[in-house]
N, CA, C and O atoms as CSV, one atom per row, in Angstrom:
chain,resi,resn,atom,element,x,y,z
A,1,UNK,N,N,23.873,5.285,-22.601
A,1,UNK,CA,C,23.322,6.132,-21.548
A,1,UNK,C,C,22.632,4.977,-20.579
A,1,UNK,O,O,22.344,3.836,-20.939
A,2,UNK,N,N,22.445,5.527,-19.311
A,2,UNK,CA,C,21.851,4.384,-18.603
A,2,UNK,C,C,20.334,5.050,-18.470
A,2,UNK,O,O,20.002,6.233,-18.387
A,3,UNK,N,N,19.475,3.733,-18.485
A,3,UNK,CA,C,17.808,3.455,-18.288
A,3,UNK,C,C,17.532,4.406,-17.218
A,3,UNK,O,O,18.165,4.376,-16.162
A,4,UNK,N,N,16.615,5.242,-17.455
A,4,UNK,CA,C,15.776,6.207,-16.025
A,4,UNK,C,C,14.694,4.974,-15.600
A,4,UNK,O,O,14.057,4.261,-16.376
A,5,UNK,N,N,14.691,4.949,-14.096
A,5,UNK,CA,C,14.013,3.817,-13.723
A,5,UNK,C,C,12.426,4.532,-13.366
A,5,UNK,O,O,12.065,4.868,-12.238
A,6,UNK,N,N,11.766,4.636,-14.389
A,6,UNK,CA,C,10.607,5.591,-14.270
A,6,UNK,C,C,9.613,4.799,-13.553
A,6,UNK,O,O,8.667,5.443,-13.101
A,7,UNK,N,N,9.624,3.467,-13.341
A,7,UNK,CA,C,8.634,2.795,-12.516
A,7,UNK,C,C,8.935,2.965,-10.850
A,7,UNK,O,O,8.319,2.406,-9.943
A,8,UNK,N,N,10.030,3.874,-10.736
A,8,UNK,CA,C,10.139,3.877,-8.967
A,8,UNK,C,C,9.598,5.133,-8.786
A,8,UNK,O,O,9.127,5.425,-7.687
A,9,UNK,N,N,9.595,6.093,-9.903
A,9,UNK,CA,C,8.935,7.305,-10.256
A,9,UNK,C,C,7.208,7.481,-9.798
A,9,UNK,O,O,6.647,8.210,-8.980
A,10,UNK,N,N,6.763,6.540,-10.664
A,10,UNK,CA,C,5.485,6.285,-11.034
A,10,UNK,C,C,4.795,5.633,-9.573
A,10,UNK,O,O,3.666,5.861,-9.138
A,11,UNK,N,N,5.743,4.849,-9.044
A,11,UNK,CA,C,5.355,4.307,-7.582
A,11,UNK,C,C,5.269,4.943,-6.413
A,11,UNK,O,O,4.366,4.778,-5.592
A,12,UNK,N,N,6.329,5.785,-6.294
A,12,UNK,CA,C,6.277,7.244,-5.502
A,12,UNK,C,C,4.847,8.251,-5.628
A,12,UNK,O,O,4.232,8.660,-4.643
A,13,UNK,N,N,4.539,8.495,-6.821
A,13,UNK,CA,C,3.513,9.174,-7.238
A,13,UNK,C,C,2.286,8.566,-6.983
A,13,UNK,O,O,1.395,9.332,-6.617
A,14,UNK,N,N,1.982,7.247,-7.094
A,14,UNK,CA,C,0.902,6.719,-6.859
A,14,UNK,C,C,0.802,6.546,-4.971
A,14,UNK,O,O,-0.233,6.564,-4.305
A,15,UNK,N,N,1.985,6.412,-4.549
A,15,UNK,CA,C,2.021,6.344,-2.955
A,15,UNK,C,C,1.470,7.530,-2.374
A,15,UNK,O,O,0.706,7.556,-1.409
A,16,UNK,N,N,1.873,8.442,-2.977
A,16,UNK,CA,C,1.449,10.000,-2.820
A,16,UNK,C,C,-0.458,10.213,-2.951
A,16,UNK,O,O,-1.251,10.815,-2.227
A,17,UNK,N,N,-0.609,9.558,-3.980
A,17,UNK,CA,C,-2.243,9.366,-4.646
A,17,UNK,C,C,-3.084,8.725,-3.595
A,17,UNK,O,O,-4.195,9.070,-3.192
A,18,UNK,N,N,-2.288,7.660,-3.208
A,18,UNK,CA,C,-3.185,6.633,-2.428
A,18,UNK,C,C,-3.453,7.189,-1.188
A,18,UNK,O,O,-4.552,7.148,-0.635
A,19,UNK,N,N,-2.239,7.818,-0.659
A,19,UNK,CA,C,-2.022,8.692,0.749
A,19,UNK,C,C,-3.235,9.608,0.752
A,19,UNK,O,O,-3.907,9.612,1.783
A,20,UNK,N,N,-3.612,10.395,-0.271
A,20,UNK,CA,C,-4.531,11.767,-0.540
A,20,UNK,C,C,-6.037,10.772,-0.542
A,20,UNK,O,O,-6.937,11.064,0.246
A,21,UNK,N,N,-6.174,9.675,-1.439
A,21,UNK,CA,C,-7.271,9.120,-1.335
A,21,UNK,C,C,-7.372,8.864,0.176
A,21,UNK,O,O,-8.273,9.532,0.684
A,22,UNK,N,N,-6.591,7.959,1.174
A,22,UNK,CA,C,-6.500,7.770,2.061
A,22,UNK,C,C,-7.156,8.392,3.256
A,22,UNK,O,O,-7.893,7.897,4.109
A,23,UNK,N,N,-6.588,9.889,3.055
A,23,UNK,CA,C,-6.705,11.149,4.044
A,23,UNK,C,C,-7.928,11.345,3.781
A,23,UNK,O,O,-8.583,11.357,4.823
A,24,UNK,N,N,-8.647,11.531,2.717
A,24,UNK,CA,C,-10.062,11.787,2.275
A,24,UNK,C,C,-11.119,11.155,2.633
A,24,UNK,O,O,-12.223,11.590,2.960
A,25,UNK,N,N,-10.540,9.604,2.517
A,25,UNK,CA,C,-11.828,8.661,3.051
A,25,UNK,C,C,-11.841,8.873,4.377
A,25,UNK,O,O,-12.931,9.029,4.927
A,26,UNK,N,N,-10.688,8.917,5.099
A,26,UNK,CA,C,-11.021,8.718,6.625
A,26,UNK,C,C,-11.272,10.030,7.231
A,26,UNK,O,O,-11.378,9.973,8.456
A,27,UNK,N,N,-11.414,11.366,6.637
A,27,UNK,CA,C,-11.930,12.713,7.050
A,27,UNK,C,C,-13.650,12.243,7.049
A,27,UNK,O,O,-14.392,12.513,7.994
A,28,UNK,N,N,-14.154,11.415,5.669
A,28,UNK,CA,C,-15.199,11.613,5.573
A,28,UNK,C,C,-16.051,10.604,6.233
A,28,UNK,O,O,-17.270,10.731,6.346
A,29,UNK,N,N,-15.221,9.384,6.757
A,29,UNK,CA,C,-15.967,8.349,7.432
A,29,UNK,C,C,-16.161,8.320,9.169
A,29,UNK,O,O,-17.032,7.995,9.977
A,30,UNK,N,N,-14.671,8.915,9.180
A,30,UNK,CA,C,-14.421,9.094,10.979
A,30,UNK,C,C,-14.564,10.506,11.325
A,30,UNK,O,O,-13.882,11.419,10.859
A,31,UNK,N,N,-15.502,10.609,12.177
A,31,UNK,CA,C,-15.665,12.317,12.927
A,31,UNK,C,C,-14.668,12.495,13.693
A,31,UNK,O,O,-13.989,13.520,13.620
A,32,UNK,N,N,-14.403,11.455,14.609
A,32,UNK,CA,C,-13.541,11.656,15.943
A,32,UNK,C,C,-11.900,11.810,15.539
A,32,UNK,O,O,-11.538,11.231,14.515
A,33,UNK,N,N,-11.174,12.369,16.106
A,33,UNK,CA,C,-9.666,12.921,15.529
A,33,UNK,C,C,-9.088,11.833,15.782
A,33,UNK,O,O,-8.393,11.396,14.865
A,34,UNK,N,N,-9.146,11.116,16.916
A,34,UNK,CA,C,-8.371,9.644,17.059
A,34,UNK,C,C,-8.818,8.943,17.855
A,34,UNK,O,O,-9.034,9.367,18.990
A,35,UNK,N,N,-9.093,7.647,17.495
A,35,UNK,CA,C,-9.517,6.161,17.852
A,35,UNK,C,C,-8.508,5.354,17.802
A,35,UNK,O,O,-7.685,5.404,16.888
A,36,UNK,N,N,-8.446,4.453,18.850
A,36,UNK,CA,C,-7.716,3.197,18.678
A,36,UNK,C,C,-8.734,2.052,18.917
A,36,UNK,O,O,-9.748,2.210,19.597
A,37,UNK,N,N,-8.397,0.902,18.319
A,37,UNK,CA,C,-8.809,-0.596,18.157
A,37,UNK,C,C,-9.793,-0.349,17.220
A,37,UNK,O,O,-10.823,-0.939,17.547
A,38,UNK,N,N,-9.906,0.247,16.240
A,38,UNK,CA,C,-10.811,0.169,15.249
A,38,UNK,C,C,-10.329,-0.269,14.059
A,38,UNK,O,O,-9.556,0.507,13.497
A,39,UNK,N,N,-10.676,-1.748,13.281
A,39,UNK,CA,C,-10.090,-2.194,12.076
A,39,UNK,C,C,-11.104,-1.607,10.874
A,39,UNK,O,O,-12.284,-1.929,10.733
A,40,UNK,N,N,-10.381,-0.705,10.082
A,40,UNK,CA,C,-11.663,-0.271,8.571
A,40,UNK,C,C,-11.204,-1.423,7.726
A,40,UNK,O,O,-10.057,-1.780,7.456
A,41,UNK,N,N,-12.404,-1.939,7.358
A,41,UNK,CA,C,-12.015,-3.217,6.166
A,41,UNK,C,C,-11.615,-2.513,5.285
A,41,UNK,O,O,-10.433,-2.749,5.033
A,42,UNK,N,N,-12.151,-1.566,4.546
A,42,UNK,CA,C,-11.983,-0.987,3.034
A,42,UNK,C,C,-10.150,-0.842,3.576
A,42,UNK,O,O,-9.403,-1.555,2.906
A,43,UNK,N,N,-9.669,-0.253,4.354
A,43,UNK,CA,C,-8.356,-0.301,4.557
A,43,UNK,C,C,-7.517,-1.567,4.687
A,43,UNK,O,O,-6.352,-1.558,4.291
A,44,UNK,N,N,-8.073,-2.671,5.236
A,44,UNK,CA,C,-7.521,-3.904,5.372
A,44,UNK,C,C,-7.509,-4.295,4.265
A,44,UNK,O,O,-6.407,-4.697,3.893
A,45,UNK,N,N,-8.540,-4.361,3.350
A,45,UNK,CA,C,-8.624,-5.225,1.970
A,45,UNK,C,C,-7.885,-4.621,1.328
A,45,UNK,O,O,-7.241,-5.364,0.588
A,46,UNK,N,N,-7.475,-2.902,1.169
A,46,UNK,CA,C,-6.611,-2.357,0.043
A,46,UNK,C,C,-5.229,-2.677,0.320
A,46,UNK,O,O,-4.394,-2.826,-0.572
A,47,UNK,N,N,-4.906,-2.817,1.954
A,47,UNK,CA,C,-3.453,-3.639,2.345
A,47,UNK,C,C,-3.150,-4.719,1.808
A,47,UNK,O,O,-2.138,-4.959,1.148
A,48,UNK,N,N,-4.223,-5.582,2.132
A,48,UNK,CA,C,-3.654,-7.117,1.638
A,48,UNK,C,C,-4.041,-7.226,0.200
A,48,UNK,O,O,-3.911,-8.314,-0.361
A,49,UNK,N,N,-4.419,-6.383,-0.324
A,49,UNK,CA,C,-4.470,-6.797,-1.954
A,49,UNK,C,C,-3.225,-6.207,-2.288
A,49,UNK,O,O,-2.369,-6.940,-2.783
A,50,UNK,N,N,-2.925,-4.758,-2.064
A,50,UNK,CA,C,-1.517,-3.965,-2.409
A,50,UNK,C,C,-0.342,-5.098,-2.055
A,50,UNK,O,O,0.642,-5.083,-2.794
A,51,UNK,N,N,-0.370,-5.866,-1.209
A,51,UNK,CA,C,0.978,-6.698,-0.766
A,51,UNK,C,C,0.904,-7.518,-1.609
A,51,UNK,O,O,1.965,-7.799,-2.166
A,52,UNK,N,N,-0.515,-8.330,-2.112
A,52,UNK,CA,C,-0.338,-9.306,-2.947
A,52,UNK,C,C,0.255,-9.132,-4.475
A,52,UNK,O,O,1.002,-9.852,-5.138
A,53,UNK,N,N,-0.361,-7.934,-4.744
A,53,UNK,CA,C,-0.057,-7.592,-5.798
A,53,UNK,C,C,1.533,-7.178,-6.122
A,53,UNK,O,O,2.138,-7.250,-7.192
A,54,UNK,N,N,1.867,-6.841,-5.159
A,54,UNK,CA,C,3.336,-6.327,-4.868
A,54,UNK,C,C,4.373,-7.878,-5.642
A,54,UNK,O,O,5.439,-7.701,-6.232
A,55,UNK,N,N,3.901,-8.906,-5.491
A,55,UNK,CA,C,4.520,-10.060,-5.682
A,55,UNK,C,C,4.216,-10.776,-6.931
A,55,UNK,O,O,4.644,-11.886,-7.245
A,56,UNK,N,N,3.343,-9.935,-7.680
A,56,UNK,CA,C,2.713,-10.794,-9.030
A,56,UNK,C,C,3.528,-10.108,-9.638
A,56,UNK,O,O,3.764,-8.962,-9.255
A,57,UNK,N,N,4.178,-10.675,-10.781
A,57,UNK,CA,C,4.907,-10.264,-12.135
A,57,UNK,C,C,4.210,-9.997,-13.332
A,57,UNK,O,O,3.801,-10.774,-14.195
A,58,UNK,N,N,4.135,-8.651,-13.232
A,58,UNK,CA,C,3.098,-8.137,-14.391
A,58,UNK,C,C,3.912,-7.430,-15.541
A,58,UNK,O,O,5.062,-7.165,-15.190
A,59,UNK,N,N,3.579,-7.042,-16.895
A,59,UNK,CA,C,4.248,-6.563,-17.841
A,59,UNK,C,C,4.806,-4.782,-17.576
A,59,UNK,O,O,4.141,-3.861,-17.101
A,60,UNK,N,N,5.822,-4.767,-17.931
A,60,UNK,CA,C,6.273,-3.092,-17.665
A,60,UNK,C,C,6.193,-2.934,-16.066
A,60,UNK,O,O,6.126,-1.833,-15.520
A,61,UNK,N,N,6.208,-4.026,-15.453
A,61,UNK,CA,C,6.548,-3.473,-13.997
A,61,UNK,C,C,5.162,-2.655,-13.268
A,61,UNK,O,O,5.409,-2.035,-12.233
A,62,UNK,N,N,3.657,-2.642,-13.805
A,62,UNK,CA,C,2.988,-2.264,-13.459
A,62,UNK,C,C,2.426,-2.901,-12.328
A,62,UNK,O,O,1.266,-2.546,-12.122
A,63,UNK,N,N,2.865,-3.707,-11.551
A,63,UNK,CA,C,2.307,-4.192,-10.357
A,63,UNK,C,C,2.768,-3.228,-9.078
A,63,UNK,O,O,2.139,-3.311,-8.023
A,64,UNK,N,N,3.822,-2.367,-9.205
A,64,UNK,CA,C,4.179,-1.942,-8.413
A,64,UNK,C,C,4.142,-0.430,-8.065
A,64,UNK,O,O,4.681,-0.055,-7.024
A,65,UNK,N,N,3.506,0.487,-8.922
A,65,UNK,CA,C,2.771,1.148,-8.981
A,65,UNK,C,C,1.344,0.783,-8.391
A,65,UNK,O,O,1.030,1.650,-7.575
A,66,UNK,N,N,0.717,0.153,-8.472
A,66,UNK,CA,C,-0.752,-0.683,-8.417
A,66,UNK,C,C,-0.505,-0.643,-6.836
A,66,UNK,O,O,-1.193,-0.002,-6.042
A,67,UNK,N,N,0.574,-1.423,-6.526
A,67,UNK,CA,C,0.673,-1.684,-5.206
A,67,UNK,C,C,1.049,-0.735,-4.078
A,67,UNK,O,O,0.704,-0.873,-2.905
A,68,UNK,N,N,1.721,0.144,-4.525
A,68,UNK,CA,C,1.949,1.360,-3.741
A,68,UNK,C,C,0.396,2.520,-3.473
A,68,UNK,O,O,0.034,3.205,-2.517
A,69,UNK,N,N,-0.126,2.288,-4.723
A,69,UNK,CA,C,-1.377,2.925,-4.605
A,69,UNK,C,C,-2.477,2.393,-3.736
A,69,UNK,O,O,-3.227,3.151,-3.122
A,70,UNK,N,N,-2.574,1.055,-3.686
A,70,UNK,CA,C,-3.550,0.516,-2.656
A,70,UNK,C,C,-2.613,0.241,-1.160
A,70,UNK,O,O,-3.234,-0.174,-0.181
A,71,UNK,N,N,-1.364,0.450,-1.068
A,71,UNK,CA,C,-0.794,0.456,0.120
A,71,UNK,C,C,-0.970,2.072,0.709
A,71,UNK,O,O,-1.086,2.236,1.923
A,72,UNK,N,N,-0.982,3.193,-0.185
A,72,UNK,CA,C,-0.946,4.281,0.664
A,72,UNK,C,C,-2.347,4.615,0.761
A,72,UNK,O,O,-2.502,5.829,0.630
A,73,UNK,N,N,-3.516,3.929,0.958
A,73,UNK,CA,C,-4.495,4.481,1.398
A,73,UNK,C,C,-4.321,4.189,2.784
A,73,UNK,O,O,-4.385,5.196,3.489
A,74,UNK,N,N,-4.074,2.868,3.528
A,74,UNK,CA,C,-4.146,3.079,4.894
A,74,UNK,C,C,-2.739,3.876,5.269
A,74,UNK,O,O,-2.695,4.411,6.377
A,75,UNK,N,N,-1.666,3.970,4.454
A,75,UNK,CA,C,-0.510,4.767,4.984
A,75,UNK,C,C,-1.177,6.666,5.122
A,75,UNK,O,O,-0.682,7.529,5.847
A,76,UNK,N,N,-2.046,6.792,4.445
A,76,UNK,CA,C,-2.311,8.042,4.438
A,76,UNK,C,C,-3.622,8.482,5.180
A,76,UNK,O,O,-4.280,9.426,4.742
A,77,UNK,N,N,-3.921,7.937,6.072
A,77,UNK,CA,C,-5.254,7.854,6.605
A,77,UNK,C,C,-4.969,8.651,7.947
A,77,UNK,O,O,-3.795,8.707,8.311
A,78,UNK,N,N,-5.805,9.183,8.603
A,78,UNK,CA,C,-5.596,10.079,9.674
A,78,UNK,C,C,-4.776,9.538,11.050
A,78,UNK,O,O,-4.886,8.320,11.194
A,79,UNK,N,N,-4.161,10.062,11.845
A,79,UNK,CA,C,-3.662,9.289,12.929
A,79,UNK,C,C,-4.364,8.447,13.995
A,79,UNK,O,O,-5.294,8.835,14.702
A,80,UNK,N,N,-3.812,7.285,14.011
A,80,UNK,CA,C,-4.940,6.444,14.870
A,80,UNK,C,C,-5.600,5.675,13.987
A,80,UNK,O,O,-5.854,4.584,14.497
A,81,UNK,N,N,-6.101,5.803,12.559
A,81,UNK,CA,C,-6.629,5.175,11.774
A,81,UNK,C,C,-5.685,4.301,10.818
A,81,UNK,O,O,-4.597,4.828,10.584
A,82,UNK,N,N,-5.875,3.293,10.342
A,82,UNK,CA,C,-5.082,2.508,9.260
A,82,UNK,C,C,-3.739,1.809,9.845
A,82,UNK,O,O,-3.163,0.867,9.302
A,83,UNK,N,N,-3.433,2.303,10.786
A,83,UNK,CA,C,-1.911,1.691,11.348
A,83,UNK,C,C,-2.122,0.437,11.126
A,83,UNK,O,O,-1.552,0.021,10.117
A,84,UNK,N,N,-2.806,-0.404,11.768
A,84,UNK,CA,C,-2.714,-2.050,11.855
A,84,UNK,C,C,-2.791,-2.453,10.241
A,84,UNK,O,O,-1.897,-3.196,9.834
A,85,UNK,N,N,-3.574,-2.108,9.511
A,85,UNK,CA,C,-3.959,-2.372,8.261
A,85,UNK,C,C,-2.623,-2.149,7.440
A,85,UNK,O,O,-2.211,-3.092,6.764
A,86,UNK,N,N,-1.936,-0.973,7.460
A,86,UNK,CA,C,-0.946,-0.594,6.888
A,86,UNK,C,C,0.488,-1.693,7.091
A,86,UNK,O,O,1.245,-2.085,6.202
A,87,UNK,N,N,0.529,-1.991,8.507
A,87,UNK,CA,C,1.431,-3.103,8.903
A,87,UNK,C,C,1.238,-4.530,8.456
A,87,UNK,O,O,2.243,-5.168,8.143
A,88,UNK,N,N,0.268,-4.992,8.405
A,88,UNK,CA,C,-0.427,-6.391,7.618
A,88,UNK,C,C,0.019,-6.326,6.498
A,88,UNK,O,O,0.769,-7.227,6.124
A,89,UNK,N,N,-0.356,-5.070,5.480
A,89,UNK,CA,C,-0.215,-5.147,3.975
A,89,UNK,C,C,1.249,-5.243,3.903
A,89,UNK,O,O,1.684,-6.121,3.159
A,90,UNK,N,N,2.168,-4.442,4.591
A,90,UNK,CA,C,3.453,-4.459,4.602
A,90,UNK,C,C,4.421,-5.677,4.416
A,90,UNK,O,O,5.334,-5.957,3.639
A,91,UNK,N,N,3.703,-6.373,5.660
A,91,UNK,CA,C,4.362,-7.517,6.312
A,91,UNK,C,C,4.224,-8.830,5.230
A,91,UNK,O,O,5.077,-9.703,5.075
A,92,UNK,N,N,2.763,-8.716,4.445
A,92,UNK,CA,C,2.512,-9.494,3.695
A,92,UNK,C,C,3.298,-9.605,2.225
A,92,UNK,O,O,3.431,-10.644,1.578
A,93,UNK,N,N,3.788,-8.273,1.855
A,93,UNK,CA,C,4.955,-8.019,0.665
A,93,UNK,C,C,6.086,-8.325,1.042
A,93,UNK,O,O,6.788,-9.050,0.337
A,94,UNK,N,N,6.595,-7.761,2.447
A,94,UNK,CA,C,8.016,-8.217,2.859
A,94,UNK,C,C,8.238,-9.729,2.791
A,94,UNK,O,O,9.253,-10.127,2.218
A,95,UNK,N,N,7.399,-10.592,3.313
A,95,UNK,CA,C,7.478,-11.894,3.865
A,95,UNK,C,C,7.234,-12.767,2.536
A,95,UNK,O,O,7.782,-13.843,2.298
A,96,UNK,N,N,6.260,-12.065,1.675
A,96,UNK,CA,C,6.034,-12.604,0.442
A,96,UNK,C,C,7.563,-12.410,-0.525
A,96,UNK,O,O,8.214,-13.301,-1.071
A,97,UNK,N,N,7.762,-11.300,-0.501
A,97,UNK,CA,C,9.294,-11.210,-1.449
A,97,UNK,C,C,10.427,-11.752,-0.931
A,97,UNK,O,O,11.388,-11.648,-1.693
A,98,UNK,N,N,10.700,-12.424,0.349
A,98,UNK,CA,C,11.745,-13.204,0.800
A,98,UNK,C,C,11.486,-14.345,0.461
A,98,UNK,O,O,12.375,-15.034,-0.039
A,99,UNK,N,N,10.177,-14.852,0.649
A,99,UNK,CA,C,10.118,-16.246,-0.176
A,99,UNK,C,C,10.508,-16.358,-1.372
A,99,UNK,O,O,11.308,-17.213,-1.751
A,100,UNK,N,N,9.979,-15.504,-2.081
A,100,UNK,CA,C,10.288,-15.488,-3.507
A,100,UNK,C,C,11.179,-15.479,-3.981
A,100,UNK,O,O,11.368,-16.169,-4.983
A,101,UNK,N,N,12.207,-14.602,-3.403
A,101,UNK,CA,C,13.693,-14.608,-3.601
A,101,UNK,C,C,14.342,-15.868,-3.064
A,101,UNK,O,O,15.274,-16.329,-3.724
A,102,UNK,N,N,13.944,-16.531,-1.869
A,102,UNK,CA,C,14.255,-17.878,-1.571
A,102,UNK,C,C,14.081,-18.800,-2.478
A,102,UNK,O,O,14.881,-19.716,-2.669
A,103,UNK,N,N,13.066,-18.638,-3.081
A,103,UNK,CA,C,12.542,-20.099,-3.820
A,103,UNK,C,C,12.980,-19.785,-5.430
A,103,UNK,O,O,13.463,-20.672,-6.134
A,104,UNK,N,N,12.760,-18.487,-5.889
A,104,UNK,CA,C,13.405,-18.634,-7.539
A,104,UNK,C,C,14.784,-17.574,-7.543
A,104,UNK,O,O,15.369,-17.365,-8.605
A,105,UNK,N,N,15.199,-16.989,-6.370
A,105,UNK,CA,C,16.395,-16.365,-6.583
A,105,UNK,C,C,16.135,-15.149,-7.636
A,105,UNK,O,O,17.068,-14.429,-7.991
């Protein structure tokens, strides 16, 4: 039989949980419905750490769910909040993945 990729399921579940954390966090912190040009330090740190953890090889591929949880926090924030932070984390993860594949195949 084929092996079921449970790590993908765990990653999706962690992304949804991170989105709920981000939504709850943004509703508690910000009262205005939409604001531009605000950089949230917590969301930025979570996104950068999530992008870096995506590149680290951990046993049982536990890095993917942890990374999705951390990147899910700015992903789930209210509209207008966390957009730039999310893009920074995704760019770090994608660029690091490309560099990793080019160097180590």
